[in-house]
C-alpha atoms as an extended CHARMM CRD file, in Angstrom:
* protein
*
       299  EXT
         1         1  MET       CA            -19.2340000000        3.0460000000      -24.7400000000  PROA      1               0.0000000000
         2         2  LYS       CA            -17.7090000000        4.9920000000      -27.5430000000  PROA      2               0.0000000000
         3         3  ASP       CA            -16.8840000000        8.1770000000      -25.6240000000  PROA      3               0.0000000000
         4         4  TRP       CA            -14.8270000000        6.1960000000      -23.0390000000  PROA      4               0.0000000000
         5         5  THR       CA            -12.7660000000        4.4920000000      -25.9470000000  PROA      5               0.0000000000
         6         6  GLU       CA            -12.2100000000        8.0270000000      -27.5810000000  PROA      6               0.0000000000
         7         7  VAL       CA            -11.2420000000        9.7650000000      -24.3610000000  PROA      7               0.0000000000
         8         8  THR       CA             -9.0370000000        6.8380000000      -23.1090000000  PROA      8               0.0000000000
         9         9  THR       CA             -7.1050000000        6.8750000000      -26.3750000000  PROA      9               0.0000000000
        10        10  ALA       CA             -6.7090000000       10.7120000000      -26.0330000000  PROA      10              0.0000000000
        11        11  TYR       CA             -5.5350000000       10.3210000000      -22.5240000000  PROA      11              0.0000000000
        12        12  ILE       CA             -2.7740000000        7.7500000000      -23.3840000000  PROA      12              0.0000000000
        13        13  GLU       CA             -1.4890000000        9.9230000000      -26.2420000000  PROA      13              0.0000000000
        14        14  PHE       CA             -1.2720000000       12.8740000000      -23.7050000000  PROA      14              0.0000000000
        15        15  LEU       CA              0.7600000000       10.7100000000      -21.2830000000  PROA      15              0.0000000000
        16        16  GLN       CA              3.1720000000        9.4970000000      -24.1200000000  PROA      16              0.0000000000
        17        17  TRP       CA              3.7270000000       12.5040000000      -26.0420000000  PROA      17              0.0000000000
        18        18  GLU       CA              2.9170000000       15.6340000000      -23.7320000000  PROA      18              0.0000000000
        19        19  LYS       CA              3.9030000000       14.1070000000      -20.3630000000  PROA      19              0.0000000000
        20        20  GLY       CA              6.6700000000       12.1340000000      -21.9610000000  PROA      20              0.0000000000
        21        21  LEU       CA              6.1760000000        9.3030000000      -19.4700000000  PROA      21              0.0000000000
        22        22  ALA       CA              7.8940000000        5.8340000000      -19.8720000000  PROA      22              0.0000000000
        23        23  GLU       CA              6.0290000000        2.9460000000      -21.2720000000  PROA      23              0.0000000000
        24        24  ASN       CA              5.6010000000        1.1630000000      -17.9390000000  PROA      24              0.0000000000
        25        25  SER       CA              4.1380000000        4.4070000000      -16.3330000000  PROA      25              0.0000000000
        26        26  VAL       CA              1.7320000000        4.7630000000      -19.1800000000  PROA      26              0.0000000000
        27        27  MET       CA              0.6090000000        1.2180000000      -18.9010000000  PROA      27              0.0000000000
        28        28  ALA       CA              0.0930000000        1.6760000000      -15.1930000000  PROA      28              0.0000000000
        29        29  TYR       CA             -2.0920000000        4.7970000000      -15.6970000000  PROA      29              0.0000000000
        30        30  GLN       CA             -4.0910000000        2.9460000000      -18.3820000000  PROA      30              0.0000000000
        31        31  ARG       CA             -4.8720000000        0.0780000000      -16.0930000000  PROA      31              0.0000000000
        32        32  ASP       CA             -6.2260000000        2.5300000000      -13.4200000000  PROA      32              0.0000000000
        33        33  VAL       CA             -8.4490000000        4.1540000000      -15.9470000000  PROA      33              0.0000000000
        34        34  GLU       CA             -9.5530000000        0.7300000000      -17.2340000000  PROA      34              0.0000000000
        35        35  LYS       CA            -10.9130000000       -0.1220000000      -13.6930000000  PROA      35              0.0000000000
        36        36  LEU       CA            -12.9610000000        3.0940000000      -13.7810000000  PROA      36              0.0000000000
        37        37  LYS       CA            -14.0930000000        2.6630000000      -17.2750000000  PROA      37              0.0000000000
        38        38  ASP       CA            -15.3910000000       -0.9940000000      -16.5570000000  PROA      38              0.0000000000
        39        39  PHE       CA            -17.3500000000        0.3480000000      -13.4960000000  PROA      39              0.0000000000
        40        40  CYS       CA            -18.8190000000        3.2760000000      -15.3430000000  PROA      40              0.0000000000
        41        41  VAL       CA            -19.6120000000        1.3640000000      -18.7230000000  PROA      41              0.0000000000
        42        42  ALA       CA            -21.6130000000       -1.2100000000      -16.5590000000  PROA      42              0.0000000000
        43        43  ARG       CA            -23.6460000000        1.7540000000      -15.1620000000  PROA      43              0.0000000000
        44        44  LYS       CA            -23.8670000000        3.7040000000      -18.5360000000  PROA      44              0.0000000000
        45        45  ILE       CA            -21.9340000000        6.6240000000      -17.0660000000  PROA      45              0.0000000000
        46        46  SER       CA            -19.9710000000        8.5260000000      -19.5970000000  PROA      46              0.0000000000
        47        47  PRO       CA            -16.5130000000       10.0490000000      -18.4590000000  PROA      47              0.0000000000
        48        48  MET       CA            -17.9230000000       13.4670000000      -18.5420000000  PROA      48              0.0000000000
        49        49  HSD       CA            -20.6950000000       12.5160000000      -16.1360000000  PROA      49              0.0000000000
        50        50  VAL       CA            -18.7160000000       10.6860000000      -13.5030000000  PROA      50              0.0000000000
        51        51  LYS       CA            -19.3790000000       12.1070000000       -9.9410000000  PROA      51              0.0000000000
        52        52  ARG       CA            -17.4400000000       11.9660000000       -6.7660000000  PROA      52              0.0000000000
        53        53  GLU       CA            -19.9560000000        9.4000000000       -5.2560000000  PROA      53              0.0000000000
        54        54  HSD       CA            -19.3340000000        7.0900000000       -8.2090000000  PROA      54              0.0000000000
        55        55  LEU       CA            -15.5930000000        7.2450000000       -7.3600000000  PROA      55              0.0000000000
        56        56  GLN       CA            -16.2530000000        6.5590000000       -3.7530000000  PROA      56              0.0000000000
        57        57  GLU       CA            -18.3870000000        3.5980000000       -4.4840000000  PROA      57              0.0000000000
        58        58  LEU       CA            -15.7190000000        2.1660000000       -6.5190000000  PROA      58              0.0000000000
        59        59  ILE       CA            -13.1490000000        2.9500000000       -3.8550000000  PROA      59              0.0000000000
        60        60  HSD       CA            -15.4770000000        0.8520000000       -1.4180000000  PROA      60              0.0000000000
        61        61  GLN       CA            -15.3890000000       -2.1100000000       -3.9350000000  PROA      61              0.0000000000
        62        62  LEU       CA            -11.6330000000       -1.9140000000       -4.0910000000  PROA      62              0.0000000000
        63        63  TYR       CA            -11.6580000000       -2.1540000000       -0.3000000000  PROA      63              0.0000000000
        64        64  GLU       CA            -14.0970000000       -5.2470000000       -0.4430000000  PROA      64              0.0000000000
        65        65  LEU       CA            -11.8810000000       -6.9110000000       -2.8300000000  PROA      65              0.0000000000
        66        66  GLY       CA             -9.0810000000       -6.7630000000       -0.4260000000  PROA      66              0.0000000000
        67        67  ILE       CA             -6.9600000000       -4.2940000000       -2.3740000000  PROA      67              0.0000000000
        68        68  GLN       CA             -4.2160000000       -2.8850000000        0.0430000000  PROA      68              0.0000000000
        69        69  PRO       CA             -4.3000000000        0.6970000000        1.1150000000  PROA      69              0.0000000000
        70        70  ARG       CA             -1.0760000000        1.3500000000       -0.8390000000  PROA      70              0.0000000000
        71        71  SER       CA             -2.4470000000        0.0390000000       -3.9110000000  PROA      71              0.0000000000
        72        72  GLN       CA             -5.7760000000        1.9950000000       -3.5750000000  PROA      72              0.0000000000
        73        73  ALA       CA             -3.8290000000        5.0470000000       -3.1590000000  PROA      73              0.0000000000
        74        74  ARG       CA             -1.9060000000        4.5260000000       -6.4170000000  PROA      74              0.0000000000
        75        75  ILE       CA             -5.2040000000        3.7130000000       -8.2530000000  PROA      75              0.0000000000
        76        76  ILE       CA             -6.9070000000        6.9740000000       -7.0010000000  PROA      76              0.0000000000
        77        77  SER       CA             -3.6860000000        8.8870000000       -7.9090000000  PROA      77              0.0000000000
        78        78  GLY       CA             -4.2030000000        7.5630000000      -11.3900000000  PROA      78              0.0000000000
        79        79  TRP       CA             -7.7970000000        8.7800000000      -11.4980000000  PROA      79              0.0000000000
        80        80  LYS       CA             -6.8040000000       12.1720000000      -10.3250000000  PROA      80              0.0000000000
        81        81  GLN       CA             -4.3290000000       12.3760000000      -13.2960000000  PROA      81              0.0000000000
        82        82  PHE       CA             -7.0890000000       11.2820000000      -15.7180000000  PROA      82              0.0000000000
        83        83  PHE       CA             -9.5980000000       13.7810000000      -14.6320000000  PROA      83              0.0000000000
        84        84  ASN       CA             -7.0330000000       16.5820000000      -14.5140000000  PROA      84              0.0000000000
        85        85  PHE       CA             -6.3890000000       15.6250000000      -18.2800000000  PROA      85              0.0000000000
        86        86  LEU       CA            -10.2960000000       16.0120000000      -18.9710000000  PROA      86              0.0000000000
        87        87  VAL       CA            -10.1760000000       19.4790000000      -17.4760000000  PROA      87              0.0000000000
        88        88  ILE       CA             -6.9770000000       20.4800000000      -19.2130000000  PROA      88              0.0000000000
        89        89  ASP       CA             -8.3550000000       19.2810000000      -22.6160000000  PROA      89              0.0000000000
        90        90  ASP       CA            -11.7000000000       21.2630000000      -22.0510000000  PROA      90              0.0000000000
        91        91  ARG       CA            -13.7380000000       18.0790000000      -21.8360000000  PROA      91              0.0000000000
        92        92  ARG       CA            -14.9040000000       18.8460000000      -18.2130000000  PROA      92              0.0000000000
        93        93  THR       CA            -15.1030000000       22.0200000000      -16.2750000000  PROA      93              0.0000000000
        94        94  ASP       CA            -14.8640000000       20.2830000000      -12.8000000000  PROA      94              0.0000000000
        95        95  ASP       CA            -12.8030000000       17.4590000000      -11.3290000000  PROA      95              0.0000000000
        96        96  PRO       CA            -15.0390000000       14.8460000000       -9.3650000000  PROA      96              0.0000000000
        97        97  SER       CA            -11.7000000000       13.4520000000       -7.9110000000  PROA      97              0.0000000000
        98        98  GLU       CA            -10.6070000000       16.6300000000       -6.3070000000  PROA      98              0.0000000000
        99        99  LEU       CA            -12.2130000000       15.9860000000       -2.9480000000  PROA      99              0.0000000000
       100       100  VAL       CA            -11.6770000000       12.2750000000       -2.8740000000  PROA      100             0.0000000000
       101       101  GLU       CA             -9.2480000000       11.2060000000       -0.2840000000  PROA      101             0.0000000000
       102       102  SER       CA             -6.7050000000        8.4410000000       -0.6080000000  PROA      102             0.0000000000
       103       103  PRO       CA             -6.4730000000        5.9950000000        2.3110000000  PROA      103             0.0000000000
       104       104  ARG       CA             -3.8310000000        6.8280000000        4.8400000000  PROA      104             0.0000000000
       105       105  ILE       CA             -0.8490000000        4.5580000000        4.4830000000  PROA      105             0.0000000000
       106       106  GLY       CA              2.4880000000        4.5030000000        6.3570000000  PROA      106             0.0000000000
       107       107  ARG       CA              5.6450000000        5.0400000000        4.3990000000  PROA      107             0.0000000000
       108       108  LYS       CA              7.3840000000        1.6540000000        3.5170000000  PROA      108             0.0000000000
       109       109  LEU       CA             11.0190000000        1.7290000000        4.3170000000  PROA      109             0.0000000000
       110       110  PRO       CA             12.9010000000        0.1270000000        1.4790000000  PROA      110             0.0000000000
       111       111  VAL       CA             15.1320000000       -3.0740000000        1.9950000000  PROA      111             0.0000000000
       112       112  PHE       CA             18.8210000000       -2.2680000000        1.7090000000  PROA      112             0.0000000000
       113       113  LEU       CA             21.9180000000       -4.2430000000        1.9330000000  PROA      113             0.0000000000
       114       114  THR       CA             24.8860000000       -3.6480000000        4.1800000000  PROA      114             0.0000000000
       115       115  ILE       CA             28.3140000000       -3.1910000000        2.6810000000  PROA      115             0.0000000000
       116       116  GLU       CA             29.2880000000       -6.6940000000        4.0510000000  PROA      116             0.0000000000
       117       117  GLU       CA             26.2810000000       -8.2540000000        2.3600000000  PROA      117             0.0000000000
       118       118  ILE       CA             27.1720000000       -6.4880000000       -1.0250000000  PROA      118             0.0000000000
       119       119  ASP       CA             30.6840000000       -7.7300000000       -0.6990000000  PROA      119             0.0000000000
       120       120  ALA       CA             29.4140000000      -11.3210000000        0.0550000000  PROA      120             0.0000000000
       121       121  LEU       CA             27.1970000000      -11.3720000000       -3.0880000000  PROA      121             0.0000000000
       122       122  GLN       CA             30.1250000000      -10.3230000000       -5.2040000000  PROA      122             0.0000000000
       123       123  SER       CA             32.4720000000      -12.8090000000       -3.5820000000  PROA      123             0.0000000000
       124       124  ALA       CA             29.8570000000      -15.4570000000       -4.5000000000  PROA      124             0.0000000000
       125       125  ILE       CA             30.3420000000      -14.9630000000       -8.1600000000  PROA      125             0.0000000000
       126       126  ASP       CA             32.3130000000      -17.4670000000       -9.9940000000  PROA      126             0.0000000000
       127       127  LEU       CA             34.8740000000      -15.4840000000      -11.9130000000  PROA      127             0.0000000000
       128       128  SER       CA             36.0540000000      -18.6240000000      -13.9030000000  PROA      128             0.0000000000
       129       129  LYS       CA             33.0310000000      -18.6890000000      -15.9120000000  PROA      129             0.0000000000
       130       130  PRO       CA             32.5820000000      -16.3800000000      -18.8980000000  PROA      130             0.0000000000
       131       131  GLU       CA             29.8540000000      -14.3120000000      -17.4550000000  PROA      131             0.0000000000
       132       132  GLY       CA             31.4890000000      -13.9970000000      -14.1050000000  PROA      132             0.0000000000
       133       133  HSD       CA             33.1770000000      -10.5610000000      -14.5900000000  PROA      133             0.0000000000
       134       134  ARG       CA             30.1110000000       -9.2860000000      -16.3230000000  PROA      134             0.0000000000
       135       135  ASN       CA             27.8540000000      -10.1250000000      -13.5280000000  PROA      135             0.0000000000
       136       136  LYS       CA             30.3730000000       -8.5700000000      -11.0120000000  PROA      136             0.0000000000
       137       137  ALA       CA             30.3260000000       -5.4240000000      -13.1240000000  PROA      137             0.0000000000
       138       138  ILE       CA             26.6230000000       -5.4130000000      -13.1770000000  PROA      138             0.0000000000
       139       139  LEU       CA             26.2530000000       -5.6100000000       -9.4360000000  PROA      139             0.0000000000
       140       140  GLU       CA             28.9500000000       -2.9030000000       -8.9920000000  PROA      140             0.0000000000
       141       141  THR       CA             27.3530000000       -0.5390000000      -11.4520000000  PROA      141             0.0000000000
       142       142  LEU       CA             23.8980000000       -1.0050000000       -9.7740000000  PROA      142             0.0000000000
       143       143  TYR       CA             25.3350000000       -0.3900000000       -6.3930000000  PROA      143             0.0000000000
       144       144  SER       CA             27.9370000000        2.3770000000       -7.1940000000  PROA      144             0.0000000000
       145       145  CYS       CA             25.6000000000        4.3900000000       -9.6550000000  PROA      145             0.0000000000
       146       146  GLY       CA             22.2360000000        3.6440000000       -8.0830000000  PROA      146             0.0000000000
       147       147  LEU       CA             20.7770000000        2.8130000000      -11.3310000000  PROA      147             0.0000000000
       148       148  ARG       CA             17.2390000000        1.4670000000      -12.0750000000  PROA      148             0.0000000000
       149       149  VAL       CA             17.4410000000       -1.9830000000      -13.7180000000  PROA      149             0.0000000000
       150       150  SER       CA             15.9450000000       -0.5120000000      -16.9640000000  PROA      150             0.0000000000
       151       151  GLU       CA             18.7670000000        1.9630000000      -16.8650000000  PROA      151             0.0000000000
       152       152  LEU       CA             21.2360000000       -0.5750000000      -16.4200000000  PROA      152             0.0000000000
       153       153  ILE       CA             20.2120000000       -2.8790000000      -19.3190000000  PROA      153             0.0000000000
       154       154  THR       CA             20.1130000000        0.1450000000      -21.7770000000  PROA      154             0.0000000000
       155       155  LEU       CA             23.5510000000        1.6390000000      -20.7710000000  PROA      155             0.0000000000
       156       156  LYS       CA             25.5940000000        2.3030000000      -23.6930000000  PROA      156             0.0000000000
       157       157  PHE       CA             29.2820000000        2.7020000000      -24.3310000000  PROA      157             0.0000000000
       158       158  SER       CA             28.5340000000        6.2000000000      -25.6600000000  PROA      158             0.0000000000
       159       159  ASP       CA             27.2310000000        7.0080000000      -22.1570000000  PROA      159             0.0000000000
       160       160  LEU       CA             30.4170000000        6.2360000000      -20.3650000000  PROA      160             0.0000000000
       161       161  PHE       CA             32.7440000000        9.1790000000      -19.6970000000  PROA      161             0.0000000000
       162       162  PHE       CA             35.2340000000        7.4670000000      -17.4540000000  PROA      162             0.0000000000
       163       163  ASP       CA             37.9130000000       10.1680000000      -18.2730000000  PROA      163             0.0000000000
       164       164  GLU       CA             35.5870000000       12.9500000000      -16.9420000000  PROA      164             0.0000000000
       165       165  GLY       CA             34.4010000000       10.6240000000      -14.0490000000  PROA      165             0.0000000000
       166       166  PHE       CA             30.8280000000       10.2600000000      -14.8200000000  PROA      166             0.0000000000
       167       167  ILE       CA             28.1990000000        8.3240000000      -16.8080000000  PROA      167             0.0000000000
       168       168  ARG       CA             25.1090000000        9.5450000000      -18.5240000000  PROA      168             0.0000000000
       169       169  VAL       CA             21.8760000000        7.7870000000      -17.5560000000  PROA      169             0.0000000000
       170       170  ILE       CA             18.7200000000        7.8010000000      -19.5790000000  PROA      170             0.0000000000
       171       171  GLY       CA             16.0140000000        7.5870000000      -16.9260000000  PROA      171             0.0000000000
       172       172  LYS       CA             12.2270000000        7.6580000000      -16.8310000000  PROA      172             0.0000000000
       173       173  GLY       CA             10.5390000000        9.6270000000      -19.5300000000  PROA      173             0.0000000000
       174       174  ASP       CA             13.8210000000        9.7830000000      -21.3810000000  PROA      174             0.0000000000
       175       175  LYS       CA             15.1710000000       12.3100000000      -18.8760000000  PROA      175             0.0000000000
       176       176  GLN       CA             19.0240000000       12.4410000000      -18.8330000000  PROA      176             0.0000000000
       177       177  ARG       CA             21.0690000000       12.8150000000      -15.7000000000  PROA      177             0.0000000000
       178       178  LEU       CA             24.9820000000       12.6390000000      -14.9390000000  PROA      178             0.0000000000
       179       179  VAL       CA             26.0260000000       10.2520000000      -12.1880000000  PROA      179             0.0000000000
       180       180  PRO       CA             29.6230000000       10.1530000000      -10.8290000000  PROA      180             0.0000000000
       181       181  VAL       CA             31.4230000000        6.8510000000      -11.5380000000  PROA      181             0.0000000000
       182       182  SER       CA             33.8040000000        5.2670000000       -9.3360000000  PROA      182             0.0000000000
       183       183  LYS       CA             37.1030000000        3.7210000000      -10.3040000000  PROA      183             0.0000000000
       184       184  THR       CA             35.8720000000        0.4640000000       -9.1330000000  PROA      184             0.0000000000
       185       185  VAL       CA             32.9970000000        0.5390000000      -11.7100000000  PROA      185             0.0000000000
       186       186  GLU       CA             35.5090000000        1.5000000000      -14.4040000000  PROA      186             0.0000000000
       187       187  LYS       CA             37.8100000000       -1.2930000000      -13.4410000000  PROA      187             0.0000000000
       188       188  GLU       CA             35.1100000000       -4.0050000000      -13.2030000000  PROA      188             0.0000000000
       189       189  ILE       CA             33.7110000000       -3.2080000000      -16.6810000000  PROA      189             0.0000000000
       190       190  GLY       CA             37.2420000000       -3.2280000000      -17.9670000000  PROA      190             0.0000000000
       191       191  PHE       CA             37.6870000000       -6.7220000000      -16.5600000000  PROA      191             0.0000000000
       192       192  TYR       CA             34.2390000000       -7.6280000000      -18.2430000000  PROA      192             0.0000000000
       193       193  LEU       CA             35.3070000000       -6.2400000000      -21.6510000000  PROA      193             0.0000000000
       194       194  GLU       CA             38.7070000000       -8.1980000000      -21.5120000000  PROA      194             0.0000000000
       195       195  SER       CA             37.1100000000      -11.5490000000      -20.3870000000  PROA      195             0.0000000000
       196       196  MET       CA             33.9690000000      -11.6330000000      -22.3910000000  PROA      196             0.0000000000
       197       197  ARG       CA             32.5670000000       -8.6080000000      -24.2250000000  PROA      197             0.0000000000
       198       198  ASN       CA             35.4720000000       -8.0640000000      -26.5200000000  PROA      198             0.0000000000
       199       199  HSD       CA             35.3940000000      -11.6880000000      -27.8070000000  PROA      199             0.0000000000
       200       200  GLN       CA             31.6110000000      -11.9560000000      -28.4760000000  PROA      200             0.0000000000
       201       201  THR       CA             29.7790000000      -11.7990000000      -31.8190000000  PROA      201             0.0000000000
       202       202  VAL       CA             27.3780000000       -8.9690000000      -31.2860000000  PROA      202             0.0000000000
       203       203  GLN       CA             24.0250000000       -9.0850000000      -32.6490000000  PROA      203             0.0000000000
       204       204  LYS       CA             23.0440000000       -6.1660000000      -35.0770000000  PROA      204             0.0000000000
       205       205  GLY       CA             21.6530000000       -3.2000000000      -33.1190000000  PROA      205             0.0000000000
       206       206  ASN       CA             23.4400000000       -4.0560000000      -29.7480000000  PROA      206             0.0000000000
       207       207  GLU       CA             26.8540000000       -2.8800000000      -30.6920000000  PROA      207             0.0000000000
       208       208  ASP       CA             26.7030000000        0.1930000000      -28.2730000000  PROA      208             0.0000000000
       209       209  ILE       CA             24.9260000000       -1.8270000000      -25.4100000000  PROA      209             0.0000000000
       210       210  VAL       CA             27.4010000000       -2.5390000000      -22.6000000000  PROA      210             0.0000000000
       211       211  PHE       CA             26.0070000000       -5.5720000000      -20.9460000000  PROA      211             0.0000000000
       212       212  LEU       CA             25.0800000000       -8.5470000000      -23.2290000000  PROA      212             0.0000000000
       213       213  ASN       CA             24.1130000000      -12.1090000000      -23.0170000000  PROA      213             0.0000000000
       214       214  ARG       CA             26.0500000000      -15.0370000000      -24.2600000000  PROA      214             0.0000000000
       215       215  ARG       CA             24.2250000000      -14.6710000000      -27.7820000000  PROA      215             0.0000000000
       216       216  GLY       CA             25.3970000000      -11.0310000000      -27.9660000000  PROA      216             0.0000000000
       217       217  LYS       CA             22.0910000000       -9.4900000000      -27.4120000000  PROA      217             0.0000000000
       218       218  GLY       CA             21.0980000000       -7.0910000000      -24.5490000000  PROA      218             0.0000000000
       219       219  LEU       CA             20.1890000000       -8.4550000000      -21.2470000000  PROA      219             0.0000000000
       220       220  THR       CA             16.4870000000       -8.3740000000      -20.1610000000  PROA      220             0.0000000000
       221       221  ARG       CA             15.1910000000       -7.2550000000      -16.7440000000  PROA      221             0.0000000000
       222       222  VAL       CA             14.3960000000      -10.8190000000      -15.7980000000  PROA      222             0.0000000000
       223       223  MET       CA             17.8290000000      -11.9640000000      -16.4780000000  PROA      223             0.0000000000
       224       224  ILE       CA             19.2200000000       -9.3030000000      -13.9010000000  PROA      224             0.0000000000
       225       225  PHE       CA             16.5810000000      -10.5230000000      -11.3930000000  PROA      225             0.0000000000
       226       226  THR       CA             17.7460000000      -14.1320000000      -11.9210000000  PROA      226             0.0000000000
       227       227  ILE       CA             21.4960000000      -13.3650000000      -11.3890000000  PROA      227             0.0000000000
       228       228  ILE       CA             20.8130000000      -11.5140000000       -8.2180000000  PROA      228             0.0000000000
       229       229  ARG       CA             18.2360000000      -14.1820000000       -6.7360000000  PROA      229             0.0000000000
       230       230  GLN       CA             20.8290000000      -16.9640000000       -7.4590000000  PROA      230             0.0000000000
       231       231  LEU       CA             23.5980000000      -14.9880000000       -5.6940000000  PROA      231             0.0000000000
       232       232  ALA       CA             21.3490000000      -14.4570000000       -2.8330000000  PROA      232             0.0000000000
       233       233  GLU       CA             20.5090000000      -18.0370000000       -2.4990000000  PROA      233             0.0000000000
       234       234  LYS       CA             24.0880000000      -19.0340000000       -2.7130000000  PROA      234             0.0000000000
       235       235  ILE       CA             25.0570000000      -17.0580000000        0.3090000000  PROA      235             0.0000000000
       236       236  GLY       CA             21.9280000000      -17.7660000000        2.2850000000  PROA      236             0.0000000000
       237       237  LEU       CA             20.7500000000      -14.2610000000        2.3250000000  PROA      237             0.0000000000
       238       238  LYS       CA             17.4880000000      -13.9580000000        4.2490000000  PROA      238             0.0000000000
       239       239  LYS       CA             16.4660000000      -10.7030000000        2.8160000000  PROA      239             0.0000000000
       240       240  THR       CA             14.2210000000      -10.6850000000       -0.2670000000  PROA      240             0.0000000000
       241       241  ILE       CA             16.1600000000       -8.6250000000       -2.6980000000  PROA      241             0.0000000000
       242       242  SER       CA             15.8690000000       -7.4090000000       -6.3420000000  PROA      242             0.0000000000
       243       243  PRO       CA             18.0710000000       -5.1050000000       -8.6990000000  PROA      243             0.0000000000
       244       244  HSD       CA             16.2840000000       -2.1070000000       -6.9040000000  PROA      244             0.0000000000
       245       245  THR       CA             17.7690000000       -3.2220000000       -3.7160000000  PROA      245             0.0000000000
       246       246  PHE       CA             21.1730000000       -2.0450000000       -4.7640000000  PROA      246             0.0000000000
       247       247  ARG       CA             19.6520000000        1.4610000000       -5.8060000000  PROA      247             0.0000000000
       248       248  HSD       CA             18.1970000000        1.4840000000       -2.2080000000  PROA      248             0.0000000000
       249       249  SER       CA             21.5550000000        0.6230000000       -0.5700000000  PROA      249             0.0000000000
       250       250  PHE       CA             23.3720000000        3.1390000000       -2.7920000000  PROA      250             0.0000000000
       251       251  ALA       CA             21.1390000000        5.9980000000       -1.4670000000  PROA      251             0.0000000000
       252       252  THR       CA             21.0000000000        4.7870000000        2.0910000000  PROA      252             0.0000000000
       253       253  HSD       CA             24.8310000000        4.4950000000        2.3450000000  PROA      253             0.0000000000
       254       254  LEU       CA             25.1370000000        8.0640000000        0.9390000000  PROA      254             0.0000000000
       255       255  VAL       CA             22.7080000000        9.5180000000        3.2440000000  PROA      255             0.0000000000
       256       256  GLU       CA             24.1040000000        7.6730000000        6.2620000000  PROA      256             0.0000000000
       257       257  GLY       CA             27.5680000000        8.8910000000        5.2630000000  PROA      257             0.0000000000
       258       258  GLY       CA             26.3960000000       12.4700000000        5.4190000000  PROA      258             0.0000000000
       259       259  ALA       CA             25.5470000000       13.2100000000        1.7850000000  PROA      259             0.0000000000
       260       260  ASN       CA             23.4360000000       16.1670000000        0.7830000000  PROA      260             0.0000000000
       261       261  LEU       CA             19.8160000000       15.0230000000        0.2230000000  PROA      261             0.0000000000
       262       262  ARG       CA             19.5810000000       17.1840000000       -2.7770000000  PROA      262             0.0000000000
       263       263  ALA       CA             22.6000000000       15.7980000000       -4.2660000000  PROA      263             0.0000000000
       264       264  VAL       CA             21.2990000000       12.1900000000       -3.7940000000  PROA      264             0.0000000000
       265       265  GLN       CA             18.0490000000       13.3510000000       -5.4870000000  PROA      265             0.0000000000
       266       266  GLU       CA             20.0090000000       14.5360000000       -8.4420000000  PROA      266             0.0000000000
       267       267  MET       CA             21.8290000000       11.2590000000       -8.6860000000  PROA      267             0.0000000000
       268       268  LEU       CA             18.7090000000        9.0760000000       -8.3770000000  PROA      268             0.0000000000
       269       269  GLY       CA             16.6850000000       11.2690000000      -10.8570000000  PROA      269             0.0000000000
       270       270  HSD       CA             13.9280000000       11.7410000000       -8.4980000000  PROA      270             0.0000000000
       271       271  GLU       CA             11.6560000000       14.5980000000       -9.3990000000  PROA      271             0.0000000000
       272       272  SER       CA             10.5680000000       15.3860000000       -5.8510000000  PROA      272             0.0000000000
       273       273  ILE       CA             12.8750000000       15.4640000000       -2.9170000000  PROA      273             0.0000000000
       274       274  THR       CA              9.9300000000       13.7820000000       -0.8460000000  PROA      274             0.0000000000
       275       275  THR       CA             10.7510000000       10.6380000000       -2.8180000000  PROA      275             0.0000000000
       276       276  THR       CA             14.3570000000       10.7590000000       -1.6550000000  PROA      276             0.0000000000
       277       277  GLU       CA             13.4320000000       11.5740000000        1.9770000000  PROA      277             0.0000000000
       278       278  VAL       CA             12.7280000000        7.9080000000        2.4150000000  PROA      278             0.0000000000
       279       279  TYR       CA             16.2550000000        7.3020000000        2.6370000000  PROA      279             0.0000000000
       280       280  THR       CA             16.5640000000        9.2030000000        5.9970000000  PROA      280             0.0000000000
       281       281  HSD       CA             15.7250000000        5.9340000000        7.7090000000  PROA      281             0.0000000000
       282       282  LEU       CA             19.2530000000        5.8380000000        9.3960000000  PROA      282             0.0000000000
       283       283  ASP       CA             20.1290000000        2.8390000000       11.5330000000  PROA      283             0.0000000000
       284       284  THR       CA             19.7160000000        3.1080000000       15.2610000000  PROA      284             0.0000000000
       285       285  ASN       CA             23.3930000000        3.1090000000       16.0330000000  PROA      285             0.0000000000
       286       286  PHE       CA             23.9650000000        5.8980000000       13.5650000000  PROA      286             0.0000000000
       287       287  LEU       CA             21.0270000000        8.0160000000       15.1130000000  PROA      287             0.0000000000
       288       288  LYS       CA             22.4220000000        7.2230000000       18.6170000000  PROA      288             0.0000000000
       289       289  GLU       CA             25.7820000000        8.4520000000       17.6900000000  PROA      289             0.0000000000
       290       290  ALA       CA             24.4400000000       11.6700000000       16.0730000000  PROA      290             0.0000000000
       291       291  ILE       CA             22.3140000000       12.3880000000       19.1120000000  PROA      291             0.0000000000
       292       292  ILE       CA             25.1420000000       11.9210000000       21.5810000000  PROA      292             0.0000000000
       293       293  SER       CA             27.5240000000       13.8260000000       19.4940000000  PROA      293             0.0000000000
       294       294  TYR       CA             25.4330000000       16.9680000000       18.7530000000  PROA      294             0.0000000000
       295       295  HSD       CA             22.5490000000       17.1730000000       21.2680000000  PROA      295             0.0000000000
       296       296  PRO       CA             23.0070000000       19.8140000000       23.9010000000  PROA      296             0.0000000000
       297       297  ARG       CA             21.6520000000       17.4990000000       26.6730000000  PROA      297             0.0000000000
       298       298  SER       CA             24.0520000000       14.7310000000       25.7620000000  PROA      298             0.0000000000
       299       299  ILE       CA             27.0450000000       16.6200000000       27.2660000000  PROA      299             0.0000000000
């Protein structure tokens, strides 16, 4: 239907230019609307005539297809964003998703690594190979700065302010934040520069990118995943980990160490404090010690 094509195009432009969302986020919202569009087009329902019962019928279909509650909730959130746009853009006067409830889901605690596991992963790196110091610097930067993998592979030399003790990170939606940087990160990047980076022929357009592959081009997300997966297999790590696991570990260790949750929120670049609160899943020994130390009945 022509009206769905026109409205969807306008919505995507709204997300890109007015909301300033990253490409991956825009694509996720687009997929949510495509599900709704396919359902409605088959029933000849225009975007301006979608009703709550239509959404509920589609939700039931998602359930029947075996879509997990967490995924259902994300899709419904995408629909709510879409109908909010239609109201803002004066295409509708009502929001049919307003009273649609998302399935109840428990908060999934992120997998994180202990300091000993991080040390073991780094010790497994073969520093005799050209990429050895690069890989060690990558792991240290992910863990010590809490970066997303997309932030790591786009990190530039012009973002490194070692003398001032911080790095500039370009996060989701091109939002900038400053993250304190440790002397360990500075040292490992220095080793990488001396052993590999300074001796490479850099491909045009990659001169300012910190981490490069052997061909002098920026690393991909897949390459970072591969490096970490191979190291995990090498040490026999039973946990399923990814680059994001180092970000979770960064946040968890800060919170366990007593860092202010607002400060952690700023360093992670979370818009909402509720996103950061997931890292209050402190281990049982830490909780036991806190209760024994501070609860008035523990005396």
